[in-house]
C-alpha positions in Angstrom: -15.8 -64.7 -4.8 -18.5 -62.4 -5.8 -21.7 -63.8 -7.4 -22.1 -62.9 -11.1 -25.2 -60.8 -11.5 -27.0 -60.4 -14.9 -28.2 -57.1 -16.2 -31.9 -57.1 -16.7 -32.5 -53.5 -17.9 -30.4 -50.8 -19.5 -31.2 -47.2 -20.3 -28.5 -45.3 -22.3 -28.0 -41.6 -21.8 -26.5 -39.0 -24.1 -23.7 -38.3 -21.6 -22.3 -41.8 -22.2 -23.7 -43.3 -19.0 -25.9 -46.4 -18.7 -28.6 -46.7 -16.1 -28.7 -50.4 -15.2 -30.9 -52.7 -13.2 -29.3 -56.0 -12.1 -31.2 -59.3 -11.4 -31.0 -58.5 -7.6 -33.0 -55.3 -8.4 -30.0 -53.1 -7.7 -30.0 -49.9 -9.7 -26.6 -48.6 -10.8 -25.0 -46.0 -13.1 -22.1 -46.9 -15.3 -20.0 -44.3 -17.1 -18.7 -45.5 -20.5 -16.6 -42.4 -21.1 -13.3 -44.0 -20.1 -13.9 -46.9 -22.5 -14.7 -44.9 -25.6 -11.1 -44.5 -26.6 -10.6 -48.3 -26.6 -11.6 -50.8 -29.3 -14.3 -51.9 -29.9 -16.0 -49.3 -27.7 -14.6 -46.4 -29.8 -17.4 -47.0 -32.3 -19.8 -46.0 -29.5 -18.6 -42.4 -29.7 -21.4 -42.2 -32.3 -24.2 -41.2 -30.0 -26.9 -42.7 -32.2 -25.1 -46.1 -31.9 -24.5 -45.7 -28.2 -28.3 -45.1 -27.7 -29.1 -48.5 -29.2 -27.8 -50.3 -26.1 -30.0 -53.3 -25.2 -29.8 -56.3 -22.9 -29.0 -59.8 -24.1 -27.4 -62.8 -22.4 -27.3 -61.0 -19.1 -25.2 -58.0 -20.3 -25.4 -54.9 -22.4 -24.9 -55.2 -26.1 -24.9 -52.9 -29.1 -25.2 -53.5 -32.9 -21.9 -54.5 -34.5 -21.2 -57.3 -32.1 -20.2 -55.0 -29.2 -20.7 -56.0 -25.6 -19.3 -55.4 -22.2 -18.9 -57.9 -19.3 -21.6 -57.7 -16.7 -19.0 -58.0 -13.9 -17.3 -54.8 -15.3 -20.7 -53.1 -15.4 -21.3 -54.0 -11.7 -17.9 -53.5 -10.3 -17.3 -50.1 -11.9 -20.7 -48.6 -11.5 -22.2 -46.5 -8.7 -25.4 -47.4 -6.9 -28.3 -45.0 -7.6 
């Protein structure tokens, strides 16, 4: 079983990617594009809203009660 790692930093980019730093100091890049056609992430097609990504409770959140599981962010991101 993989250890659950918290996100400690996020930097959103206009190409719908997120630069992430996890608590183990690993830097990863996550592409949100495949998620933007699914609820509730479809609201993030609005670039201004997407760019408001922040970290809370160990994961990435956006206004409007939108968040994504940290294990999804880690498992489907690429090390940078």
